[in-house]
C-alpha positions as CSV (number, residue, x, y, z in Angstrom):
1,M,0.0,0.0,0.0
2,E,1.5,3.3,-1.1
3,L,1.8,6.2,1.3
4,T,1.3,9.6,-0.3
5,I,0.9,13.2,0.7
6,E,-2.9,13.0,0.6
7,K,-2.9,10.9,3.8
8,S,-3.5,12.6,7.2
9,V,-1.0,12.3,10.0
10,L,-3.2,9.5,11.5
11,H,-2.9,7.5,8.3
12,K,0.9,7.9,8.3
13,L,1.1,6.9,12.0
14,A,-1.0,3.8,11.4
15,Y,1.2,2.9,8.5
16,L,4.3,3.2,10.7
17,G,2.7,1.4,13.7
18,R,3.1,4.4,16.0
19,L,0.5,3.6,18.6
20,D,2.0,6.0,21.1
21,L,1.4,8.9,18.8
22,I,-1.9,7.7,17.5
23,K,-3.2,7.6,21.2
24,L,-1.9,11.2,21.6
25,F,-3.8,12.5,18.5
26,V,-7.0,10.6,19.2
27,E,-7.2,11.0,23.0
28,Q,-5.8,14.5,23.4
29,H,-6.6,16.2,20.1
30,G,-9.8,14.4,19.1
31,Y,-8.7,13.1,15.8
32,N,-11.4,11.0,13.9
33,V,-10.3,7.4,13.7
34,D,-12.4,7.0,10.5
35,L,-10.9,9.9,8.6
36,R,-10.7,9.0,4.9
37,D,-7.8,9.6,2.6
38,G,-7.9,10.4,-1.1
39,H,-8.7,6.7,-1.8
40,G,-11.5,6.5,0.8
41,R,-9.2,4.5,3.2
42,T,-9.2,5.0,6.9
43,P,-6.2,4.6,9.2
44,L,-7.4,1.1,10.0
45,F,-6.6,0.0,6.4
46,Y,-3.0,1.0,6.9
47,A,-2.6,-0.7,10.3
48,I,-4.0,-3.9,8.8
49,A,-1.9,-3.8,5.7
50,R,1.2,-3.5,7.8
51,T,0.0,-6.1,10.4
52,C,0.3,-3.6,13.2
53,E,-1.9,-5.5,15.6
54,D,-1.7,-3.1,18.6
55,V,-2.8,-0.2,16.3
56,V,-5.6,-2.3,14.8
57,Y,-7.0,-3.2,18.2
58,Y,-6.7,0.3,19.5
59,L,-8.5,1.8,16.4
60,V,-11.3,-0.7,16.6
61,E,-11.7,-0.3,20.3
62,N,-12.0,3.5,19.7
63,G,-14.7,3.2,17.1
64,A,-13.0,2.5,13.8
65,D,-15.4,1.0,11.4
66,V,-14.2,-2.4,10.1
67,N,-16.7,-2.1,7.3
68,A,-15.7,1.3,6.1
69,C,-15.8,0.9,2.3
70,A,-13.0,2.6,0.3
71,N,-13.3,3.9,-3.2
72,D,-12.2,0.5,-4.5
73,K,-15.0,-1.2,-2.5
74,M,-12.5,-2.8,-0.1
75,T,-13.1,-2.7,3.6
76,P,-10.6,-3.1,6.4
77,L,-12.3,-6.4,7.3
78,N,-11.9,-7.6,3.7
79,L,-8.2,-6.7,3.9
80,A,-7.8,-8.5,7.2
81,V,-9.5,-11.7,5.8
82,L,-6.9,-11.7,3.1
83,D,-4.2,-12.1,5.8
84,R,-4.6,-15.4,7.7
85,H,-2.9,-14.1,10.8
86,M,-5.1,-11.0,11.1
87,R,-8.2,-13.0,10.2
88,E,-7.6,-15.4,13.2
89,K,-7.1,-12.4,15.5
90,Y,-10.3,-10.7,14.3
91,I,-12.3,-13.9,14.9
92,E,-10.8,-14.3,18.4
93,Q,-11.7,-10.7,19.3
94,G,-15.2,-11.0,17.9
95,Y,-14.7,-8.5,15.0
96,Y,-16.5,-10.4,12.3
């Protein structure tokens, strides 16, 4: 997944797996966990694509929509299903 300038800081932090900074922006600055980039993807897409489990769980626990449909009709849940390891984690946590 390509990281471009049209992504917000939250998208970039999710891509980099920076949970510490994501918490800061969400909890102290009220950033929207479902903010869309130019492709309609939320930060959750990037966390799943990079298999950043701690970021994935944090975003979901803080209201990220696992069914947020991007411009290409892909959802974070679809992306997670494509990855066996993440699929098992989603099922264990009840996010299906």
